[in-house]
C-alpha positions as CSV (number, residue, x, y, z in Angstrom):
1,M,142.2,-33.4,2.1
2,A,142.4,-29.9,0.3
3,A,145.1,-29.3,-2.4
4,L,148.5,-28.9,-0.7
5,A,149.9,-26.4,-3.3
6,Q,146.7,-24.9,-4.7
7,D,146.7,-21.0,-5.2
8,A,150.2,-20.8,-3.9
9,P,152.1,-17.7,-4.7
10,P,154.9,-17.6,-7.3
11,A,158.4,-18.0,-6.3
12,P,159.8,-15.3,-4.0
13,G,161.8,-12.7,-6.1
14,G,159.1,-12.5,-9.0
15,P,160.1,-12.2,-12.7
16,A,163.1,-10.4,-12.0
17,G,165.0,-13.0,-10.0
18,A,164.5,-15.5,-7.3
19,T,165.8,-15.0,-3.7
20,V,167.4,-17.7,-1.5
21,P,166.5,-16.3,2.0
22,S,168.9,-16.2,5.0
23,G,169.1,-19.3,7.0
24,V,169.5,-21.7,4.2
25,P,172.6,-23.7,4.4
26,L,175.0,-24.1,1.3
27,R,176.3,-27.6,1.2
28,V,179.5,-27.4,-0.4
29,A,182.2,-29.8,-0.9
30,L,186.2,-29.5,-1.5
31,E,187.4,-30.2,-5.0
32,R,190.8,-31.0,-3.7
33,R,192.8,-31.7,-0.7
34,V,193.8,-28.5,1.4
35,R,196.6,-28.3,3.8
36,I,195.5,-26.0,6.6
37,Q,198.3,-23.2,6.7
38,R,196.8,-20.0,7.8
39,V,193.9,-18.1,8.8
40,G,192.7,-16.1,5.3
41,Q,193.8,-19.1,3.1
42,P,191.8,-19.3,0.0
43,I,189.8,-22.6,-0.6
44,Q,187.3,-23.6,-3.5
45,A,184.4,-26.0,-3.4
46,R,181.2,-26.8,-5.1
47,L,177.6,-27.2,-4.2
48,V,176.8,-30.8,-3.5
49,E,173.1,-30.1,-3.9
50,P,171.0,-27.7,-6.1
51,I,169.2,-24.9,-4.5
52,Y,165.6,-24.4,-5.1
53,V,163.2,-21.6,-4.5
54,F,159.6,-22.6,-4.5
55,D,159.4,-24.8,-7.7
56,Q,162.4,-23.3,-9.4
57,A,166.2,-24.6,-9.2
58,V,168.3,-21.3,-9.0
59,L,171.4,-22.9,-8.3
60,P,172.6,-26.3,-9.9
61,A,174.7,-28.8,-8.0
62,G,178.2,-28.4,-9.1
63,S,178.2,-24.6,-8.9
64,V,181.8,-22.9,-7.6
65,V,181.8,-21.3,-4.3
66,E,184.9,-19.6,-3.1
67,G,185.9,-18.8,0.6
68,H,188.8,-19.0,3.0
69,V,190.0,-20.5,6.2
70,S,188.3,-18.1,9.0
71,A,189.6,-19.4,12.1
72,I,192.3,-22.0,13.5
73,G,191.7,-22.8,17.0
74,G,193.8,-24.6,19.5
75,V,193.5,-28.2,21.0
76,P,191.9,-28.7,24.5
77,F,194.4,-30.3,27.1
78,R,192.4,-33.5,27.4
79,R,192.5,-34.1,23.4
80,R,196.2,-33.1,23.2
81,L,197.3,-35.4,26.0
82,A,195.1,-38.4,24.8
83,A,196.7,-37.7,21.2
84,I,200.3,-37.7,22.6
85,L,199.6,-40.9,24.4
86,S,198.7,-42.4,21.3
87,G,201.7,-41.4,19.4
88,N,200.0,-38.2,17.7
89,L,202.3,-35.2,18.3
90,T,199.9,-32.9,15.9
91,P,196.5,-33.5,17.4
92,P,193.8,-31.7,14.9
93,R,192.8,-28.3,15.8
94,E,189.5,-26.7,15.5
95,V,189.5,-25.3,12.0
96,R,186.5,-23.6,10.4
97,A,185.7,-22.3,6.8
98,Q,183.7,-19.4,5.4
99,F,182.4,-19.0,1.9
100,D,182.1,-15.4,0.6
101,A,181.6,-15.7,-3.4
102,L,179.3,-17.6,-5.7
103,V,180.7,-18.2,-9.5
104,L,177.8,-18.6,-11.7
105,G,177.7,-20.4,-15.0
106,D,178.2,-17.2,-17.1
107,G,181.3,-16.5,-15.2
108,S,179.7,-13.6,-13.0
109,R,180.2,-13.4,-9.2
110,L,177.8,-13.0,-6.4
111,S,178.9,-12.0,-3.1
112,L,178.0,-14.3,-0.1
113,R,177.9,-13.8,3.8
114,T,177.7,-17.3,5.4
115,S,178.5,-18.5,9.0
116,P,181.8,-20.2,9.7
117,S,181.6,-24.0,9.8
118,R,183.7,-27.2,10.5
119,G,184.3,-29.6,7.7
120,T,183.1,-33.4,7.9
121,A,185.4,-35.8,6.2
122,H,183.1,-38.5,5.0
123,T,179.2,-38.5,5.2
124,A,177.0,-41.5,4.7
125,R,173.4,-41.6,3.2
126,I,171.7,-44.3,5.2
127,S,168.2,-45.9,4.3
128,K,165.6,-48.2,5.5
129,P,166.1,-51.9,4.4
130,G,164.2,-52.6,1.2
131,K,163.9,-48.9,0.5
132,G,165.0,-49.5,-3.3
133,E,162.1,-51.8,-3.8
134,R,159.6,-48.9,-3.4
135,N,157.8,-47.2,-6.2
136,Q,158.4,-43.4,-7.2
137,S,157.7,-41.6,-10.2
138,A,159.8,-41.9,-13.3
139,L,160.6,-38.2,-13.4
140,Q,161.5,-38.2,-9.6
141,D,163.6,-41.6,-10.1
142,T,165.5,-39.6,-13.1
143,R,166.1,-36.4,-11.3
144,D,167.5,-38.5,-7.8
145,K,169.8,-40.4,-10.3
146,L,171.1,-37.2,-12.0
147,H,171.6,-35.7,-8.7
148,E,173.4,-38.4,-7.1
149,A,175.9,-38.7,-10.0
150,A,176.7,-35.0,-9.9
151,I,177.4,-35.4,-6.3
152,R,179.8,-38.4,-7.0
153,A,181.5,-36.5,-9.7
154,F,183.3,-34.2,-7.4
155,A,182.6,-34.8,-3.7
156,T,183.6,-38.4,-3.3
157,P,187.4,-39.1,-2.9
158,G,188.6,-42.2,-4.3
159,K,190.1,-45.1,-2.5
160,M,193.6,-44.1,-3.0
161,S,193.0,-40.6,-1.8
162,R,191.4,-41.8,1.5
163,L,194.2,-44.6,1.8
164,K,196.7,-41.7,1.3
165,S,195.1,-39.6,3.9
166,T,194.7,-42.3,6.6
167,L,198.4,-43.1,6.2
168,L,199.6,-39.5,6.7
169,G,197.2,-39.3,9.5
170,M,199.2,-42.0,11.4
171,L,202.6,-40.5,11.2
172,P,203.6,-38.8,14.5
173,Y,204.1,-35.6,13.0
174,H,201.8,-34.3,10.1
175,R,200.2,-31.1,8.9
176,Q,196.3,-30.9,9.3
177,A,194.5,-31.0,6.2
178,W,190.8,-31.2,4.8
179,S,190.7,-34.3,2.3
180,A,189.1,-33.8,-1.1
181,G,185.2,-34.0,-0.6
182,T,185.2,-32.6,2.9
183,L,181.7,-31.2,3.3
184,F,180.8,-28.2,4.9
185,N,177.3,-26.5,5.8
186,D,177.6,-22.7,5.6
187,V,174.3,-21.0,6.4
188,L,173.5,-17.9,4.7
189,E,173.4,-14.9,7.0
190,E,172.0,-12.6,4.3
191,P,169.5,-13.3,1.4
192,L,170.9,-14.3,-1.9
193,T,169.1,-12.3,-4.6
194,G,168.9,-11.6,-8.2
195,L,169.1,-15.5,-9.1
196,A,167.5,-16.4,-12.4
197,P,165.6,-19.8,-12.5
198,I,167.5,-22.5,-14.2
199,H,164.4,-24.3,-15.4
200,V,160.7,-23.8,-14.6
201,E,158.8,-26.9,-14.3
202,E,155.1,-27.2,-15.6
203,R,152.7,-26.3,-12.8
204,N,149.4,-27.7,-12.0
205,H,148.8,-27.2,-8.4
206,Q,147.1,-30.2,-6.7
207,G,147.6,-31.9,-3.4
208,A,150.0,-34.9,-2.9
209,A,147.6,-36.6,-1.0
210,A,145.7,-37.4,-4.2
211,E,148.6,-39.0,-5.9
212,P,147.9,-42.9,-5.7
213,E,151.9,-43.5,-5.4
214,T,154.1,-43.1,-2.5
215,Q,155.4,-39.5,-2.1
216,E,158.9,-39.1,-0.9
217,V,160.1,-35.7,-0.1
218,T,163.7,-34.2,0.5
219,A,163.9,-31.9,3.5
220,R,166.3,-30.7,6.2
221,L,165.9,-30.9,10.0
222,L,165.1,-27.6,11.6
223,T,165.0,-29.0,15.0
224,A,168.3,-30.7,16.6
225,I,167.6,-34.1,17.8
226,S,169.7,-36.4,20.1
227,S,168.6,-39.8,21.7
228,A,170.3,-38.5,25.0
229,T,167.7,-35.5,25.5
230,A,164.8,-36.4,23.2
231,R,161.6,-37.0,25.1
232,K,158.4,-38.5,23.8
233,G,156.1,-35.9,22.4
234,A,158.8,-33.2,21.7
235,P,158.1,-31.2,18.6
236,V,160.2,-32.0,15.5
237,E,160.1,-29.7,12.4
238,A,161.9,-29.8,9.0
239,V,161.6,-27.8,5.9
240,V,161.2,-29.3,2.3
241,T,164.4,-28.3,0.2
242,R,163.3,-29.7,-3.3
243,P,160.0,-29.3,-4.8
244,L,158.1,-32.4,-5.4
245,F,156.4,-33.2,-9.0
246,S,154.2,-35.8,-10.2
247,A,155.2,-37.9,-13.2
248,D,153.3,-35.7,-15.6
249,G,155.0,-32.6,-14.2
250,R,152.4,-31.3,-11.8
251,L,153.7,-29.5,-8.8
252,L,152.8,-31.4,-5.6
253,I,154.7,-29.7,-2.8
254,P,156.8,-26.9,-3.2
255,E,160.2,-25.9,-1.6
256,G,160.0,-24.2,1.6
257,S,157.0,-26.2,2.9
258,H,157.3,-27.2,6.7
259,L,156.7,-30.5,8.0
260,L,155.6,-30.7,11.6
261,G,155.9,-33.8,14.0
262,D,157.0,-35.2,17.2
263,I,159.3,-37.7,18.9
264,V,157.4,-40.9,18.9
265,E,159.8,-42.7,21.2
266,A,163.5,-42.3,22.3
267,K,166.0,-44.3,24.3
268,P,169.3,-42.8,25.4
269,A,172.7,-44.7,25.4
270,R,173.2,-47.0,28.4
271,R,175.7,-49.0,30.2
272,L,177.1,-52.4,28.6
273,H,177.6,-50.4,25.3
274,R,173.8,-50.2,24.6
275,N,173.4,-47.4,22.0
276,G,170.6,-45.0,21.9
277,K,168.1,-44.8,19.2
278,V,165.1,-42.4,18.2
279,L,162.0,-42.5,16.3
280,F,160.1,-39.5,15.0
281,A,157.3,-38.9,12.7
282,F,155.5,-35.9,11.0
283,R,151.7,-35.1,11.3
284,Q,151.4,-31.9,9.3
285,I,152.4,-30.2,6.2
286,R,152.3,-26.4,5.9
287,V,153.0,-25.0,2.4
288,P,154.2,-21.3,1.8
289,A,151.2,-18.8,2.5
290,G,148.9,-21.9,3.2
291,D,147.3,-23.8,5.9
292,A,148.6,-26.9,7.7
293,Q,147.3,-30.3,6.8
294,S,147.2,-33.7,8.1
295,I,149.8,-36.0,6.8
296,Q,151.7,-39.2,8.1
297,G,155.2,-38.9,7.2
298,Y,158.1,-41.3,8.2
299,V,161.9,-41.0,7.7
300,E,163.1,-43.1,5.0
301,G,166.7,-42.0,4.7
302,V,169.2,-39.7,6.7
303,E,172.6,-38.3,5.6
304,A,174.9,-38.4,8.6
305,D,178.9,-38.4,9.5
306,F,180.2,-41.8,8.3
307,G,181.9,-41.9,11.8
308,A,178.6,-41.7,13.6
309,H,177.7,-45.2,12.6
310,L,174.0,-44.6,12.1
311,V,171.5,-46.9,10.8
312,L,167.7,-47.1,9.9
313,D,165.8,-50.0,11.0
314,S,162.8,-51.5,9.4
315,E,160.6,-49.2,11.5
316,G,162.2,-46.0,10.5
317,A,164.0,-45.6,13.9
318,T,167.7,-44.0,13.6
319,R,170.0,-45.8,15.9
320,A,173.7,-46.0,16.4
321,S,175.3,-49.1,15.3
322,S,178.8,-50.1,16.8
323,P,181.0,-51.8,14.3
324,K,181.9,-55.5,14.6
325,S,185.5,-54.4,14.1
326,R,185.7,-52.8,17.6
327,F,186.1,-56.4,19.0
328,I,189.7,-56.8,17.2
329,F,191.7,-54.3,19.4
330,P,190.4,-55.7,22.9
331,A,191.4,-59.1,21.4
332,I,194.8,-58.0,20.3
333,A,195.4,-56.3,23.6
334,A,194.3,-59.1,25.7
335,V,196.9,-61.4,23.7
336,A,199.7,-58.9,24.1
337,A,198.9,-58.7,27.8
338,G,199.2,-62.6,28.3
339,L,202.3,-62.7,26.2
340,S,203.8,-60.0,28.1
341,F,204.8,-62.5,30.8
342,H,206.8,-64.7,28.6
343,Q,210.5,-64.7,29.0
344,D,212.9,-66.0,26.4
345,Y,216.3,-66.9,27.1
346,N,219.6,-67.1,24.9
347,A,221.9,-69.8,24.5
348,A,223.9,-68.8,27.5
349,G,220.7,-69.1,29.8
350,V,220.6,-65.0,30.0
351,P,217.0,-63.5,29.9
352,D,216.5,-62.1,26.4
353,M,215.7,-58.2,26.4
354,D,213.2,-58.9,23.8
355,I,212.8,-55.1,22.8
356,A,210.1,-55.8,20.0
357,G,207.7,-57.8,22.6
358,R,208.1,-55.0,25.3
359,A,207.4,-52.4,22.6
360,E,204.3,-54.0,21.5
361,S,203.2,-54.4,25.1
362,G,203.6,-50.8,25.9
363,A,202.0,-49.5,22.6
364,V,198.8,-51.3,23.6
365,G,198.5,-49.3,26.6
366,L,200.0,-46.0,26.0
367,G,201.1,-45.7,22.5
368,L,204.3,-44.2,21.6
369,I,205.0,-43.1,25.3
370,G,204.1,-46.8,26.6
371,T,206.4,-48.2,23.9
372,V,209.3,-46.2,25.6
373,L,208.6,-47.0,29.1
374,A,208.0,-50.5,28.5
375,Q,211.7,-51.0,27.7
376,T,212.5,-50.1,31.5
377,S,211.5,-53.5,32.7
378,R,209.2,-56.6,32.0
379,T,207.1,-55.6,35.1
380,V,206.4,-52.1,33.5
381,A,205.5,-53.5,30.2
382,S,203.3,-56.1,31.6
383,S,201.5,-53.4,33.7
384,I,200.9,-51.0,30.9
385,A,199.8,-53.9,28.7
386,F,197.2,-55.1,31.3
387,A,196.1,-51.5,32.0
388,G,195.3,-51.0,28.2
389,A,193.8,-54.5,27.7
390,G,191.4,-53.6,30.6
391,F,190.4,-50.1,29.5
392,S,190.0,-51.4,25.9
393,I,187.7,-54.3,27.3
394,Y,185.9,-51.7,29.6
395,S,185.1,-49.3,26.6
396,T,184.0,-51.9,24.3
397,F,181.7,-53.9,26.4
398,I,181.2,-52.1,29.7
399,A,180.9,-48.5,29.1
400,R,178.0,-46.4,28.0
401,G,177.1,-46.7,24.2
402,E,176.9,-44.1,21.5
403,D,173.8,-41.6,21.3
404,V,172.2,-40.7,18.0
405,V,172.7,-37.1,17.3
406,L,171.1,-35.3,14.3
407,P,172.1,-31.7,14.1
408,A,170.0,-29.0,12.6
409,N,170.0,-28.9,8.9
410,T,170.5,-32.7,8.6
411,P,169.2,-33.7,5.2
412,V,166.4,-36.6,5.5
413,K,163.9,-38.4,3.2
414,V,160.3,-38.4,4.4
415,S,157.8,-40.8,3.1
416,L,154.2,-39.3,3.0
417,K,152.5,-42.7,2.4
418,P,150.2,-43.8,5.3
419,R,151.0,-46.9,7.1
420,G,148.2,-48.7,8.7
421,G,146.6,-46.2,10.6
422,E,147.2,-45.1,14.3
423,D,146.6,-46.7,17.6
424,D,144.4,-45.1,20.3
425,G,147.3,-43.0,21.6
426,G,147.8,-41.1,18.3
427,Q,151.0,-43.1,17.8
428,P,151.7,-45.0,14.4
429,A,150.3,-48.5,14.7
430,K,153.1,-51.3,14.9
431,R,156.0,-48.7,15.0
432,R,157.1,-49.0,18.2
433,L,160.9,-49.2,19.6
434,K,161.9,-52.5,20.8
């Protein structure tokens, strides 16, 4: 195979400064909790990942980014009704943030123009089982550890902070807020120019295929993927976001290289709470100003919303995994429904009102409203409790499961090591979904 980065052009922007092109997302996290008050409210965040141009880092992780609340939308009727029935009188609105200034290390400021985006409260980096046992270059391993430490330093809220946010969210009335560490993906709408490289790596252009060790690149998806709509053979594209170097400092794959692949197999979510899954692989890599070359690239890691409950199996397929804690509420609801028939009597033989028991039966079915309605009669309380238990059992065991959704710009880790060849149909051997 020809060298991947051989005779590649210098970083865009030349000696005068590098240019980050439009379309690149800035992944930023809030430094502190922000209570949503008004449009135009100033906010401050930091980059959680460095920005590279070709083989140069031009913006380090931790760079300060300033912006504002750009939009506060309404609440759809169905979501508002569901929230009220659950006792939440202040359901969350659709709030978006936009960042418009970057503060450099020397104190100077650069104007930004980014697209508004929603915040994600908590993200999780999932990887294949046994991923930590694979080998990688000592230099790359050091970079990864420093990068992870930089992210944890300001982007990950502590346990007490998360507990406080959870308790506040349980109150019937509370102000909407973004917790510390809320992540935003604001895409540059205009190029960011005049950036000086932070550190220039020694370059000796040579193909990654010549390296004996497993190569793993950091990339982001350009193609949005959903197991509900994905079809076998559909194209998938990603772009490398961090240059890959060998242990002795040779440039193997520059930032901006494109990974081209396809969907190997996909299964949508189905009834009986069967979740969706999707497997995709990369077949070619195209470096800037270069030709596409054949590779075998498989997903080793994905960053996703923590609430999506995604996992990677041993074959590299991304699938939704329902937490075992989902069985707790149906069990509680069934017990509450059964106990709703129980009637206590006082010493005079008069039926006890059992206000607490009725409240519990009503809360299982209709939350705060059910708690109030259940006090009218035991029959009403039992009806609400059984309705709630039935719905809980249906949604947990019978309803359609969750699909895998990977939006555009989802960060992924891709291994370029070949894995046992391909079968006659061009599919990776022994990597089928079960």
